[in-house]
N, C-alpha and C positions, 0 to 999 in steps of 0.2 A: 458769243462763241457757239460756232456752228458746229452740230454734231453730225457725223456721216455714217448712216448705218451700213455696217460692214456685212455684205452677203457671203455667206461660205462656199467657197469654191465645191462645183458639181461633181469635180473629180474625187474631192475630199469625202464628199458624201458618200461617193458609190464605194470609197475606199472602206470609210466606216461600214457600211451595210456590209461590204464582202467579209469584214472581218469578224463579224460577229457569229454566234451559234449558226443561224441560218446559212450561211456560206460554209462554214465546216459541213453542215448537212447535205448541203447541195451535191459535194461530190459521192463518189461510192465505194467506200471501203470495203475490203474483203470480210465475208461473214466469218466471224471468229468461229462458230459452230463447224463449218465445213471441214476442217482437218479430224476434229474428232468425231464426225459422222464416217471420215473416211476409214479411221482406224477403226471404228465399230465394222463396217463391213468385210475389213479385212480379217477381223478376230472372226466374225462369225463364219466366211469362208474357210479359214482354216478349221476350226470346230467341225463343220461339215464335213470336211475332208478327212479329218480324223476318224469320225464317227463312220463314215463310209469305209475307211480302211478295216478299222474292227471289225465291224458287219461283216466285210467279205472274208477276214481273217477267219472268224466264226463260222461263216458257211461252209468255208473250205473245209476247217476242221471237222464240221460236222458229215460231211458227206464222205470223208474218209473213215472215219469211225463208225459209219452205217455199214461201208462196205468191208472193213475188217470183221465188225459183228456178223455179218454174213459168212464169210469165210471161214471164221472161227466155229459158226453155227454147224457148217457144212461139213467140217472135220470131226464135231465131237457128236456123235449119236445119243449120249447119254442126256444132253441138253434138252429140256423141254420148251425152249424157246431162244430166241436169238439173245445174247447177252448184251449188257449194256458196257461200251467201250469208251474210255473217256482218254484223249491223248492230252497230255500236261505239255507245258511249255508254250511260250508265247514271244515271238508272234509265230503263229503255226505255219506260215507259209515260209518263212525263212527256214524253221527246219526242215518242212518239207522238201524244198529245195537243196539243203544239204544233206536229204535222204536219211536224216536220224534225227529220233526223238527220246527225250531224257527219261521219260517214263509213260506208259500206257498201263491204264488200269481196266481190268476186266471183271464183269461182276454177271453172275448167272444162275440159274437153278436148272438142276439137274434129278436124276433118279439112278439109283444104282439097279444092278441087275435083278435083285429080290424086291425093288420097289420101295427101298429108302429114300425120302426126300434129302436132297443134299444143297445146300448154298454155298458158293464158290466165290471166292474175291481172289483174284491174280493180281499181283504188281509185274510189271515187266521192265527192267532196268536196261538203259542204253539201247534202244530199239535201232538197229540202222539197217540200210538196204543191202541187200548182198546178192550174189549170183543166182540164187534159187528163191529170192524172195525178200523175206526181212527174217533177221534173226536177233536174239536179246542177247546181251552177255550175261544177264542173271534173272532169274526169275523166281518168285516166293508165291506161295499160295497159301490159302486157308480154307478147309472144307468143313461147314457146320452140319451136322447130323441132330436134329432135334431128339431129346431125352425121350418124350411121350411115344415117338417112333420105335424107337429102341426098346422100350418097354413094352409097347405093343407086339413086338416080334418075339418077345420071349414068351408069350401068353396072357391069357386074359387074367386080371387081377394083380398083374407085375408094374408097378410103378418104380421109376426111377427118376432122381432128381440130383442136382449138384450141390454140393456143401464142403465149402473150404478147400477147394480143389481136388475134392474127392468124390467118387460115385456113392450115391446111397441107394441101395436095391430093396424095395420094400415089397414082400407077398404073404398070402396068407398061406399060414402051416398049421394045419389040424383047427382050424377056426381063429388062430390068434395069429397076430401080424411078428412075422421073421423081418428084423433089419439086417442088413449086411453093408457095411461100409469098405470101400476097397480103393487101392490107388490104381491109376490107370498107368501102364508102362509100354513101351513100344518095342518090341522085339522083332527087328528086321521090319517086315511088312505085316507085322501081326499084332494087335492090342491085346495085352494081356492085362488080368486083373489079379492084383495083390492084396489079398484082406489084411484090414486093420482092424476092426470091431465088429462085434455081430451082437445081438440081442433077440431074446424070445419074449413077447409077451412084456418087454420093457426089463425083463432080467440079464442080465449080460451073460454071453457065451465066448467060449474059447473060440478066437477066430481061425484058430488052427485046424480046428474040427474037419475030418476028412472029409464029413459029408458036404459041410460048406466049402472046402477046396474042390471038391468034386464038381459043385455048382458053377463056381467060378471058372472051373476050366471049360466048363461047356458054354460059358458065356463068352471065351474068346473070339475074336474077329477078324479074319483078314482082311487087310485095306483093298479095295479093288484098285486096278490100274490108276494112277493120278493121269490128267490131261497134259500135254506138252512135255511129259517125259519126267514130270517132277518125282521127286525120291522123297518119300516120308522122312521127316526129319525130328518131329515132336508130336505129342499130344496133349489135351487141355481140358478141362471140362469147367463149366461155370454154372447157373443155376437153371438153364435151359436148356443146353445144347454142348455135345461133344465134338470138339474140335480137331483135326488132323492138319498139323502143319506139312508143308513139303518146300523142295525147295530145288533147284538145276542149275547150271551154268551152259552157257554159249547152247541155247535154245531156236531151234528152228520153229518158223511160224509160216503161216500159210502164204503159197505164192501170190503175186500179183495177178488180179483177175485181168 
């Protein structure tokens, strides 16, 4: 019996080789990382744009705050330096285009006519552009005067401290400490003191004593004119300062430069 050797067809060999892994690798499929890299570039571009917009917004706000601070300093001669101005509300450029700001905060240092240092903090609400510049629907302010400066004005050896919302005045009387505690009252534009307690060398005194009442009467102080037309609305005392509170409505601000 004759056996014939069967030779595989050449085309079959080619088909077999082409169907294997090498055949698949010979094609050039799209890299799976390309869409992911594209998304990363888009995200990076969006973040850069957002950072740029925020930076431009803050720069514009800073320029406007500086201009407003210069205008306020030009109008308020009692200031010892240009105040710090902060315009709230984001984005600033949107508010600027609309010509209105929800709140503007102003912090500054000043001196009264007789040399007392004052720290002022003002909040201007609903600031909008007007025919004459800008105006605020409402303004509130706090004006703090250090107690040590007030004590020095009363003479050498006088010390003032705040305790439980009252003013405690200590001075030497015939070599022994005289301590008078008084409540602060606001009568119009004048700060008055109402005696609550007194002691001499640690022994209680009648706070209604005529001499004590006369001394407190002499310590009364008229509040200087407040900026921007604010009217005194209250007074308080803490451990280090007396604070005058003021408020006003429809406040006109400096004209645009």
